[in-house]
C-alpha atoms as a printed R data frame, in Angstrom:
    type eleno elety resid chain resno       x       y       z
1   ATOM     1    CA   MET     A     1  -4.675 -14.980  -0.740
2   ATOM     2    CA   ILE     A     2  -4.622 -14.705   3.056
3   ATOM     3    CA   LEU     A     3  -1.764 -15.747   5.348
4   ATOM     4    CA   GLU     A     4  -2.652 -16.185   9.022
5   ATOM     5    CA   VAL     A     5  -0.824 -17.081  12.196
6   ATOM     6    CA   ARG     A     6  -3.078 -18.375  14.973
7   ATOM     7    CA   GLY     A     7  -1.899 -18.781  18.558
8   ATOM     8    CA   GLY     A     8   1.784 -19.028  17.654
9   ATOM     9    CA   TYR     A     9   4.270 -19.902  20.420
10  ATOM    10    CA   PHE     A    10   7.972 -20.623  20.002
11  ATOM    11    CA   ASN     A    11  10.762 -21.473  22.441
12  ATOM    12    CA   TYR     A    12  14.409 -22.424  22.076
13  ATOM    13    CA   GLU     A    13  14.444 -23.931  25.565
14  ATOM    14    CA   GLU     A    14  11.742 -25.969  27.288
15  ATOM    15    CA   GLY     A    15   9.578 -23.781  29.524
16  ATOM    16    CA   CYS     A    16  10.973 -20.479  28.200
17  ATOM    17    CA   ASP     A    17   8.800 -18.928  25.490
18  ATOM    18    CA   ASN     A    18  10.487 -16.588  23.004
19  ATOM    19    CA   LEU     A    19   7.210 -15.766  21.234
20  ATOM    20    CA   CYS     A    20   3.814 -15.911  22.970
21  ATOM    21    CA   ASP     A    21   0.315 -16.144  21.491
22  ATOM    22    CA   ILE     A    22   1.105 -14.502  18.137
23  ATOM    23    CA   ASN     A    23  -1.998 -13.796  16.040
24  ATOM    24    CA   PHE     A    24  -2.218 -11.857  12.781
25  ATOM    25    CA   SER     A    25  -3.364 -12.047   9.169
26  ATOM    26    CA   ILE     A    26  -2.365 -10.399   5.894
27  ATOM    27    CA   GLY     A    27  -4.071 -10.446   2.503
28  ATOM    28    CA   GLU     A    28  -3.605  -8.887  -0.923
29  ATOM    29    CA   PRO     A    29  -2.656  -6.108  -1.586
30  ATOM    30    CA   ASP     A    30  -1.708  -4.979   1.944
31  ATOM    31    CA   VAL     A    31   1.738  -4.528   3.473
32  ATOM    32    CA   LEU     A    32   2.384  -5.759   7.030
33  ATOM    33    CA   CYS     A    33   5.474  -4.575   8.911
34  ATOM    34    CA   ILE     A    34   6.870  -6.540  11.861
35  ATOM    35    CA   LEU     A    35   8.799  -4.439  14.394
36  ATOM    36    CA   GLY     A    36  10.487  -4.915  17.736
37  ATOM    37    CA   ALA     A    37  13.710  -4.311  19.613
38  ATOM    38    CA   ASN     A    38  16.895  -6.244  18.842
39  ATOM    39    CA   GLY     A    39  16.429  -9.812  20.039
40  ATOM    40    CA   ALA     A    40  12.632  -9.514  20.179
41  ATOM    41    CA   GLY     A    41  12.269 -12.408  17.734
42  ATOM    42    CA   LYS     A    42  11.423 -10.763  14.400
43  ATOM    43    CA   THR     A    43  13.461 -13.133  12.239
44  ATOM    44    CA   THR     A    44  12.427 -16.137  14.351
45  ATOM    45    CA   LEU     A    45   8.780 -15.153  13.898
46  ATOM    46    CA   MET     A    46   9.256 -14.872  10.149
47  ATOM    47    CA   LYS     A    47  10.893 -18.305   9.945
48  ATOM    48    CA   CYS     A    48   8.117 -19.887  12.028
49  ATOM    49    CA   MET     A    49   5.517 -18.166   9.872
50  ATOM    50    CA   LEU     A    50   7.082 -19.726   6.752
51  ATOM    51    CA   GLY     A    51   7.572 -23.181   8.249
52  ATOM    52    CA   LEU     A    52  11.382 -22.842   8.289
53  ATOM    53    CA   ARG     A    53  11.106 -23.328  12.056
54  ATOM    54    CA   ARG     A    54   8.356 -25.262  13.818
55  ATOM    55    CA   TRP     A    55   5.924 -23.461  16.115
56  ATOM    56    CA   SER     A    56   5.907 -24.946  19.646
57  ATOM    57    CA   ARG     A    57   2.148 -24.331  19.607
58  ATOM    58    CA   GLY     A    58  -0.160 -22.802  17.034
59  ATOM    59    CA   ALA     A    59   0.180 -22.803  13.271
60  ATOM    60    CA   SER     A    60   0.464 -20.779  10.071
61  ATOM    61    CA   TYR     A    61  -2.337 -20.964   7.511
62  ATOM    62    CA   LEU     A    62  -2.475 -20.150   3.813
63  ATOM    63    CA   ASP     A    63  -6.046 -19.539   2.667
64  ATOM    64    CA   GLY     A    64  -7.265 -21.518   5.674
65  ATOM    65    CA   THR     A    65  -4.962 -24.525   5.130
66  ATOM    66    CA   ASP     A    66  -2.273 -25.370   7.674
67  ATOM    67    CA   ILE     A    67   0.986 -24.868   5.729
68  ATOM    68    CA   ARG     A    68   2.286 -28.165   7.140
69  ATOM    69    CA   ARG     A    69  -0.258 -29.869   4.874
70  ATOM    70    CA   LEU     A    70   1.060 -28.136   1.744
71  ATOM    71    CA   ARG     A    71   3.797 -29.557  -0.469
72  ATOM    72    CA   ALA     A    72   6.934 -27.411  -0.479
73  ATOM    73    CA   LYS     A    73   6.706 -26.594  -4.191
74  ATOM    74    CA   GLU     A    74   3.068 -25.596  -3.877
75  ATOM    75    CA   PHE     A    75   3.878 -23.300  -0.956
76  ATOM    76    CA   TRP     A    76   6.878 -21.618  -2.610
77  ATOM    77    CA   ARG     A    77   4.948 -20.985  -5.806
78  ATOM    78    CA   ARG     A    78   2.625 -18.786  -3.770
79  ATOM    79    CA   VAL     A    79   5.132 -17.247  -1.363
80  ATOM    80    CA   GLY     A    80   8.334 -15.428  -2.315
81  ATOM    81    CA   TYR     A    81  10.969 -15.133   0.443
82  ATOM    82    CA   VAL     A    82  13.706 -12.483   0.453
83  ATOM    83    CA   PRO     A    83  16.203 -13.187   3.283
84  ATOM    84    CA   GLN     A    84  18.594 -10.628   4.735
85  ATOM    85    CA   ALA     A    85  20.934  -9.612   1.924
86  ATOM    86    CA   LYS     A    86  24.593 -10.562   1.985
87  ATOM    87    CA   LEU     A    87  26.516  -9.570  -1.120
88  ATOM    88    CA   SER     A    88  27.036 -12.581  -3.347
89  ATOM    89    CA   SER     A    89  30.476 -14.036  -3.975
90  ATOM    90    CA   PHE     A    90  29.042 -16.518  -6.483
91  ATOM    91    CA   VAL     A    91  29.863 -16.022 -10.141
92  ATOM    92    CA   TYR     A    92  26.215 -15.522 -11.129
93  ATOM    93    CA   THR     A    93  24.981 -12.808 -13.387
94  ATOM    94    CA   VAL     A    94  21.923 -10.873 -12.260
95  ATOM    95    CA   ARG     A    95  19.840 -12.706 -14.881
96  ATOM    96    CA   GLU     A    96  21.034 -16.119 -13.649
97  ATOM    97    CA   MET     A    97  20.314 -15.210 -10.028
98  ATOM    98    CA   VAL     A    98  16.758 -14.146 -10.885
99  ATOM    99    CA   LEU     A    99  16.192 -17.333 -12.901
100 ATOM   100    CA   LEU     A   100  16.818 -19.310  -9.696
101 ATOM   101    CA   GLY     A   101  13.456 -17.985  -8.553
102 ATOM   102    CA   ARG     A   102  11.776 -20.192 -11.163
103 ATOM   103    CA   GLY     A   103  12.861 -23.325  -9.277
104 ATOM   104    CA   ALA     A   104   9.421 -23.964  -7.770
105 ATOM   105    CA   HIS     A   105   7.963 -24.135 -11.300
106 ATOM   106    CA   MET     A   106  10.612 -26.469 -12.749
107 ATOM   107    CA   SER     A   107  11.422 -30.133 -12.281
108 ATOM   108    CA   GLU     A   108  14.800 -31.149 -10.888
109 ATOM   109    CA   LEU     A   109  17.740 -30.721 -13.294
110 ATOM   110    CA   ALA     A   110  15.467 -29.033 -15.858
111 ATOM   111    CA   MET     A   111  16.875 -26.160 -17.894
112 ATOM   112    CA   PRO     A   112  14.984 -22.834 -17.997
113 ATOM   113    CA   LYS     A   113  12.588 -22.613 -20.916
114 ATOM   114    CA   GLU     A   114  11.547 -19.608 -22.967
115 ATOM   115    CA   HIS     A   115   8.639 -18.940 -20.597
116 ATOM   116    CA   ASP     A   116  10.988 -18.960 -17.596
117 ATOM   117    CA   GLU     A   117  13.322 -16.500 -19.326
118 ATOM   118    CA   ARG     A   118  10.372 -14.223 -20.107
119 ATOM   119    CA   VAL     A   119   9.070 -14.283 -16.518
120 ATOM   120    CA   ALA     A   120  12.572 -13.572 -15.174
121 ATOM   121    CA   GLY     A   121  12.884 -10.646 -17.588
122 ATOM   122    CA   GLU     A   122   9.553  -9.258 -16.386
123 ATOM   123    CA   ALA     A   123  10.709  -9.591 -12.763
124 ATOM   124    CA   LEU     A   124  13.885  -7.645 -13.570
125 ATOM   125    CA   ALA     A   125  11.808  -4.906 -15.177
126 ATOM   126    CA   LEU     A   126   9.369  -4.775 -12.243
127 ATOM   127    CA   ALA     A   127  12.271  -4.348  -9.831
128 ATOM   128    CA   GLY     A   128  13.740  -1.628 -12.058
129 ATOM   129    CA   ILE     A   129  17.033  -3.428 -12.700
130 ATOM   130    CA   ALA     A   130  16.678  -4.758 -16.261
131 ATOM   131    CA   HIS     A   131  19.793  -2.768 -17.190
132 ATOM   132    CA   LEU     A   132  21.841  -4.906 -14.778
133 ATOM   133    CA   ARG     A   133  20.860  -8.281 -16.236
134 ATOM   134    CA   ASP     A   134  24.339  -9.204 -17.547
135 ATOM   135    CA   LYS     A   135  26.350  -7.840 -14.603
136 ATOM   136    CA   LEU     A   136  27.912 -10.155 -12.031
137 ATOM   137    CA   CYS     A   137  26.148 -10.077  -8.656
138 ATOM   138    CA   SER     A   138  29.537  -9.594  -6.992
139 ATOM   139    CA   LYS     A   139  30.054  -6.349  -8.942
140 ATOM   140    CA   ILE     A   140  26.889  -4.426  -8.045
141 ATOM   141    CA   SER     A   141  25.997  -2.261  -5.039
142 ATOM   142    CA   GLY     A   142  24.181  -3.426  -1.907
143 ATOM   143    CA   GLY     A   143  21.006  -1.594  -2.899
144 ATOM   144    CA   GLU     A   144  21.079  -3.117  -6.374
145 ATOM   145    CA   TYR     A   145  21.686  -6.592  -4.953
146 ATOM   146    CA   GLN     A   146  18.695  -6.209  -2.623
147 ATOM   147    CA   LEU     A   147  16.550  -5.469  -5.693
148 ATOM   148    CA   VAL     A   148  18.018  -8.570  -7.394
149 ATOM   149    CA   LEU     A   149  16.792 -10.703  -4.477
150 ATOM   150    CA   ILE     A   150  13.353  -9.105  -4.740
151 ATOM   151    CA   ALA     A   151  13.312  -9.830  -8.488
152 ATOM   152    CA   ARG     A   152  14.323 -13.453  -7.775
153 ATOM   153    CA   ALA     A   153  11.341 -13.794  -5.436
154 ATOM   154    CA   LEU     A   154   9.041 -12.162  -8.005
155 ATOM   155    CA   ALA     A   155  10.173 -14.668 -10.637
156 ATOM   156    CA   ALA     A   156   8.240 -17.331  -8.712
157 ATOM   157    CA   GLU     A   157   5.059 -15.306  -9.469
158 ATOM   158    CA   PRO     A   158   3.991 -15.319  -5.796
159 ATOM   159    CA   SER     A   159   0.872 -13.854  -4.219
160 ATOM   160    CA   LEU     A   160   2.852 -12.950  -1.082
161 ATOM   161    CA   LEU     A   161   6.332 -11.462  -0.660
162 ATOM   162    CA   VAL     A   162   8.112 -11.984   2.673
163 ATOM   163    CA   LEU     A   163  11.164  -9.771   3.217
164 ATOM   164    CA   ASP     A   164  13.584  -9.904   6.157
165 ATOM   165    CA   GLU     A   165  14.993  -6.407   6.811
166 ATOM   166    CA   PRO     A   166  15.188  -5.417   3.118
167 ATOM   167    CA   GLU     A   167  16.489  -1.912   3.890
168 ATOM   168    CA   SER     A   168  19.206  -2.848   6.390
169 ATOM   169    CA   ASN     A   169  22.783  -1.712   5.648
170 ATOM   170    CA   LEU     A   170  21.600   0.622   2.878
171 ATOM   171    CA   ASP     A   171  21.951   4.405   2.701
172 ATOM   172    CA   PHE     A   172  18.683   6.326   2.840
173 ATOM   173    CA   LYS     A   173  18.521   6.778  -0.952
174 ATOM   174    CA   ASN     A   174  18.663   3.013  -1.504
175 ATOM   175    CA   GLN     A   175  16.331   2.411   1.449
176 ATOM   176    CA   LYS     A   176  13.775   4.653  -0.245
177 ATOM   177    CA   ARG     A   177  14.346   2.930  -3.581
178 ATOM   178    CA   VAL     A   178  13.788  -0.553  -2.154
179 ATOM   179    CA   LEU     A   179  10.711   0.445  -0.126
180 ATOM   180    CA   SER     A   180   9.175   2.320  -3.063
181 ATOM   181    CA   THR     A   181   9.666  -0.752  -5.255
182 ATOM   182    CA   ILE     A   182   7.910  -2.982  -2.698
183 ATOM   183    CA   SER     A   183   5.034  -0.524  -2.261
184 ATOM   184    CA   THR     A   184   4.555  -0.120  -6.018
185 ATOM   185    CA   LEU     A   185   4.613  -3.885  -6.601
186 ATOM   186    CA   CYS     A   186   1.899  -4.460  -4.010
187 ATOM   187    CA   LYS     A   187  -0.337  -1.756  -5.457
188 ATOM   188    CA   GLU     A   188   0.169  -2.547  -9.145
189 ATOM   189    CA   ARG     A   189   0.427  -6.350  -8.974
190 ATOM   190    CA   GLY     A   190  -2.107  -6.843  -6.179
191 ATOM   191    CA   ILE     A   191   0.239  -8.919  -4.029
192 ATOM   192    CA   ALA     A   192   0.723  -8.802  -0.257
193 ATOM   193    CA   ALA     A   193   4.006  -8.236   1.569
194 ATOM   194    CA   VAL     A   194   5.310  -8.982   5.070
195 ATOM   195    CA   ILE     A   195   8.408  -6.999   6.049
196 ATOM   196    CA   ASN     A   196  10.695  -7.209   9.070
197 ATOM   197    CA   THR     A   197  12.095  -3.759   9.809
198 ATOM   198    CA   HIS     A   198  13.983  -1.812  12.469
199 ATOM   199    CA   TYR     A   199  12.429   1.459  11.298
200 ATOM   200    CA   PRO     A   200   8.975   2.515  12.599
201 ATOM   201    CA   GLU     A   201   8.981   5.445  10.149
202 ATOM   202    CA   HIS     A   202   9.257   3.012   7.228
203 ATOM   203    CA   ALA     A   203   6.287   1.067   8.561
204 ATOM   204    CA   MET     A   204   4.282   4.299   8.840
205 ATOM   205    CA   ASP     A   205   5.214   5.130   5.248
206 ATOM   206    CA   ILE     A   206   4.307   1.935   3.390
207 ATOM   207    CA   SER     A   207   2.297  -0.475   5.557
208 ATOM   208    CA   GLN     A   208  -1.411  -0.728   6.266
209 ATOM   209    CA   ARG     A   209  -0.893  -3.136   9.180
210 ATOM   210    CA   ALA     A   210   1.779  -3.585  11.824
211 ATOM   211    CA   LEU     A   211   2.806  -6.245  14.330
212 ATOM   212    CA   LEU     A   212   4.832  -4.910  17.268
213 ATOM   213    CA   LEU     A   213   6.745  -7.452  19.379
214 ATOM   214    CA   MET     A   214   6.793  -6.514  23.068
215 ATOM   215    CA   PRO     A   215   9.350  -7.229  25.834
216 ATOM   216    CA   ASP     A   216   6.974  -9.749  27.473
217 ATOM   217    CA   LYS     A   217   7.121 -11.808  24.199
218 ATOM   218    CA   SER     A   218   3.524 -10.926  23.249
219 ATOM   219    CA   ALA     A   219   2.601  -8.816  20.210
220 ATOM   220    CA   ILE     A   220   0.236  -5.991  19.287
221 ATOM   221    CA   PHE     A   221  -1.413  -6.299  15.853
222 ATOM   222    CA   GLY     A   222  -3.661  -3.893  13.966
223 ATOM   223    CA   GLY     A   223  -3.710  -0.843  11.726
224 ATOM   224    CA   THR     A   224  -0.256   0.747  11.581
225 ATOM   225    CA   ALA     A   225  -1.262   4.116  13.065
226 ATOM   226    CA   ASN     A   226  -3.124   2.396  15.895
227 ATOM   227    CA   VAL     A   227  -0.256   0.038  16.754
228 ATOM   228    CA   LEU     A   228   2.695   2.425  16.429
229 ATOM   229    CA   THR     A   229   1.639   4.944  19.057
230 ATOM   230    CA   GLU     A   230   4.059   6.786  21.322
231 ATOM   231    CA   GLU     A   231   3.026   4.643  24.286
232 ATOM   232    CA   ASN     A   232   3.356   1.317  22.443
233 ATOM   233    CA   LEU     A   233   6.739   2.262  20.967
234 ATOM   234    CA   ARG     A   234   7.951   3.377  24.398
235 ATOM   235    CA   ARG     A   235   6.987   0.010  25.863
236 ATOM   236    CA   ALA     A   236   8.450  -1.998  22.969
237 ATOM   237    CA   PHE     A   237  11.807  -0.206  22.728
238 ATOM   238    CA   GLU     A   238  11.975   0.917  26.380
239 ATOM   239    CA   ILE     A   239  12.687   4.531  25.462
240 ATOM   240    CA   PRO     A   240  10.341   7.534  25.235
241 ATOM   241    CA   VAL     A   241   9.519   8.699  21.699
242 ATOM   242    CA   HIS     A   242   7.746  11.622  20.080
243 ATOM   243    CA   ILE     A   243   5.707  11.177  16.887
244 ATOM   244    CA   HIS     A   244   5.530  14.230  14.631
245 ATOM   245    CA   ARG     A   245   3.221  14.287  11.608
246 ATOM   246    CA   PHE     A   246   3.637  16.847   8.839
247 ATOM   247    CA   LYS     A   247   2.894  17.510   5.175
248 ATOM   248    CA   VAL     A   248   5.192  18.139   2.213
249 ATOM   249    CA   GLY     A   249   3.015  19.232  -0.671
250 ATOM   250    CA   ARG     A   250  -0.027  16.976  -0.603
251 ATOM   251    CA   ARG     A   251   1.648  14.016   1.063
252 ATOM   252    CA   ASP     A   252   1.599  13.149   4.767
253 ATOM   253    CA   TYR     A   253   4.831  12.136   6.485
254 ATOM   254    CA   THR     A   254   5.664  10.859   9.949
255 ATOM   255    CA   SER     A   255   8.850  11.433  11.911
256 ATOM   256    CA   ILE     A   256   9.555   9.418  15.070
257 ATOM   257    CA   LEU     A   257  12.070  10.935  17.474
258 ATOM   258    CA   PRO     A   258  13.565   8.778  20.265
259 ATOM   259    CA   LEU     A   259  14.083  10.845  23.407
260 ATOM   260    CA   GLY     A   260  17.089  10.191  25.620
261 ATOM   261    CA   GLU     A   261  16.897   9.528  29.329
262 ATOM   262    CA   GLY     A   262  18.002  12.207  31.804
263 ATOM   263    CA   GLU     A   263  19.573  14.877  29.622
264 ATOM   264    CA   ASP     A   264  16.517  15.014  27.329
265 ATOM   265    CA   ALA     A   265  13.937  15.004  30.114
266 ATOM   266    CA   HIS     A   266  13.287  18.737  29.641
267 ATOM   267    CA   THR     A   267  12.609  18.223  25.905
268 ATOM   268    CA   GLU     A   268  10.303  15.337  26.744
269 ATOM   269    CA   ARG     A   269   8.334  17.452  29.230
270 ATOM   270    CA   LEU     A   270   7.929  20.274  26.701
271 ATOM   271    CA   ILE     A   271   6.592  17.859  24.086
272 ATOM   272    CA   GLU     A   272   4.196  16.299  26.595
273 ATOM   273    CA   MET     A   273   2.871  19.783  27.489
274 ATOM   274    CA   GLU     A   274   2.419  20.935  23.872
275 ATOM   275    CA   THR     A   275  -1.243  20.898  22.864
276 ATOM   276    CA   ARG     A   276  -2.553  20.514  19.343
277 ATOM   277    CA   ILE     A   277  -5.899  20.475  17.609
278 ATOM   278    CA   ALA     A   278  -6.703  17.244  15.833
279 ATOM   279    CA   GLN     A   279  -9.639  15.487  14.223
280 ATOM   280    CA   ILE     A   280 -10.111  11.796  14.894
281 ATOM   281    CA   GLY     A   281 -12.236  10.099  12.245
282 ATOM   282    CA   ILE     A   282 -13.893   6.913  13.497
283 ATOM   283    CA   ILE     A   283 -15.602   4.261  11.339
284 ATOM   284    CA   VAL     A   284 -17.720   1.806  13.334
285 ATOM   285    CA   GLU     A   285 -18.592  -1.487  11.618
286 ATOM   286    CA   ASP     A   286 -19.756  -3.285  14.767
287 ATOM   287    CA   PRO     A   287 -22.767  -1.602  16.455
288 ATOM   288    CA   ALA     A   288 -21.860  -3.374  19.702
289 ATOM   289    CA   ALA     A   289 -18.780  -1.139  19.960
290 ATOM   290    CA   ALA     A   290 -20.863   2.031  20.431
291 ATOM   291    CA   GLU     A   291 -21.070   1.710  24.216
292 ATOM   292    CA   ASN     A   292 -17.297   1.272  24.558
293 ATOM   293    CA   ILE     A   293 -16.660   4.267  22.292
294 ATOM   294    CA   ASN     A   294 -19.034   6.509  24.250
295 ATOM   295    CA   ARG     A   295 -17.462   5.462  27.554
296 ATOM   296    CA   LEU     A   296 -13.953   6.172  26.245
297 ATOM   297    CA   LEU     A   297 -14.886   9.558  24.762
298 ATOM   298    CA   HIS     A   298 -16.465  10.525  28.082
299 ATOM   299    CA   GLU     A   299 -13.089   9.905  29.765
300 ATOM   300    CA   TYR     A   300 -11.563  12.497  27.417
301 ATOM   301    CA   SER     A   301 -14.474  14.978  27.618
302 ATOM   302    CA   ASP     A   302 -12.268  17.666  29.200
303 ATOM   303    CA   CYS     A   303 -10.336  18.097  25.931
304 ATOM   304    CA   ILE     A   304 -12.970  17.199  23.301
305 ATOM   305    CA   ILE     A   305 -14.243  20.434  21.737
306 ATOM   306    CA   GLY     A   306 -16.604  18.953  19.170
307 ATOM   307    CA   ARG     A   307 -18.228  15.684  18.220
308 ATOM   308    CA   MET     A   308 -20.538  14.604  15.397
309 ATOM   309    CA   GLY     A   309 -21.864  11.218  14.356
310 ATOM   310    CA   MET     A   310 -24.035   9.889  11.565
311 ATOM   311    CA   PRO     A   311 -25.101   6.483  10.254
312 ATOM   312    CA   TYR     A   312 -24.317   5.370   6.701
313 ATOM   313    CA   ARG     A   313 -27.125   2.892   6.209
314 ATOM   314    CA   GLU     A   314 -26.082   1.839   2.709
315 ATOM   315    CA   ARG     A   315 -22.964   0.196   4.196
316 ATOM   316    CA   ASN     A   316 -24.448  -0.465   7.658
317 ATOM   317    CA   ILE     A   317 -21.716   1.539   9.394
318 ATOM   318    CA   SER     A   318 -21.531   4.646  11.564
319 ATOM   319    CA   ILE     A   319 -19.122   7.547  11.094
320 ATOM   320    CA   ILE     A   320 -17.997   9.680  14.036
321 ATOM   321    CA   SER     A   321 -15.857  12.811  13.925
322 ATOM   322    CA   VAL     A   322 -14.191  14.029  17.131
323 ATOM   323    CA   ILE     A   323 -12.303  17.341  17.440
324 ATOM   324    CA   ILE     A   324  -9.811  17.382  20.298
325 ATOM   325    CA   ASP     A   325  -7.447  20.007  21.749
326 ATOM   326    CA   ALA     A   326  -4.880  18.154  23.854
327 ATOM   327    CA   PRO     A   327  -1.209  17.201  24.223
328 ATOM   328    CA   ASN     A   328   0.184  14.943  21.493
329 ATOM   329    CA   GLU     A   329   0.486  11.993  23.838
330 ATOM   330    CA   LYS     A   330  -3.157  12.243  24.908
331 ATOM   331    CA   ILE     A   331  -4.375  12.453  21.299
332 ATOM   332    CA   SER     A   332  -2.263   9.433  20.302
333 ATOM   333    CA   ALA     A   333  -3.508   7.482  23.320
334 ATOM   334    CA   LEU     A   334  -7.168   8.147  22.485
335 ATOM   335    CA   SER     A   335  -6.711   7.239  18.819
336 ATOM   336    CA   GLY     A   336  -4.836   4.071  19.734
337 ATOM   337    CA   LYS     A   337  -7.476   2.959  22.254
338 ATOM   338    CA   LEU     A   338 -10.282   3.566  19.751
339 ATOM   339    CA   GLY     A   339  -8.519   1.468  17.130
340 ATOM   340    CA   MET     A   340  -8.170  -1.458  19.541
341 ATOM   341    CA   PHE     A   341 -11.953  -1.971  19.733
342 ATOM   342    CA   PRO     A   342 -13.153  -4.793  17.431
343 ATOM   343    CA   GLY     A   343 -14.908  -3.466  14.333
344 ATOM   344    CA   VAL     A   344 -13.567   0.078  14.815
345 ATOM   345    CA   SER     A   345 -11.071   2.023  12.664
346 ATOM   346    CA   ALA     A   346  -9.635   5.393  13.725
347 ATOM   347    CA   LYS     A   347  -7.423   7.899  11.907
348 ATOM   348    CA   THR     A   348  -6.032  11.164  13.283
349 ATOM   349    CA   VAL     A   349  -5.453  14.336  11.258
350 ATOM   350    CA   TYR     A   350  -3.581  17.194  12.937
351 ATOM   351    CA   SER     A   351  -4.144  20.915  12.419
352 ATOM   352    CA   LYS     A   352  -1.205  22.899  11.034
353 ATOM   353    CA   ILE     A   353  -1.545  25.459  13.850
């Protein structure tokens, strides 16, 4: 299943756009993270995407069909929505709350059947909270309740999960637990997920694609590493940042450090001056991009210390490897620019020295 937004505009007041020309797509089993500063319109975008608000211009599409043409039950059978969590004061058990997710598959006033109970039980197990099934929702922790809401969405057996800030107001243990559950579900069940988040590091950790809302109400969409560059994050959040990549065991991690104004200027200058050796791997699917790539690499020729390219005719692609010795910011800028070319993917690996 593929969800697309094409040319989306939204405004609360006539003549004042809050979202401008939003374009993106997400399909199984990828994760897309939506990021932006407070007030950038992340939740508004999500509601427009789901038809809970009406786009001023543009539309959302599910497998090529404008969602306005779909019946509500048909749409919510395919899409599971997890809103921002507020601890429940209702006297529902965890099992009863998850059973509410079967509503799109049941007629009005119908009682849950054996199949509904079984699907709800599977959703509880997938979310790792089967042991909580008989507890009251008002008596569990915030992290556990967030997993209950995810299980409720899973009970609808969707192809797409949409989650609005699922890790907000949680300690980092429960943040990790919730994000790991989402990532595992997408990989093992082959579903897609769209997540609103305040945390660029979380997007780096679990998402293949990112949409970054900018101060001018536009958005940058693409591969996560190509979108969440130091320059793009600086523009989006209006504060300088430093991206540090490192390994623990065999796994890659990313840390994003916001740098203060004034008192941290010296730290910022030191980071800008630090040079590193990195390899940028480039996969070119569109032969027409070759000229743009060559022109861009020529601009960085003063710090490129090696370059090799070869065609892979079996897949009709070209593979280019570039070795660069430059400041972090320059490496990130080159990788980001390469990834913006149509039909081009770029990934950077840093030396440990």
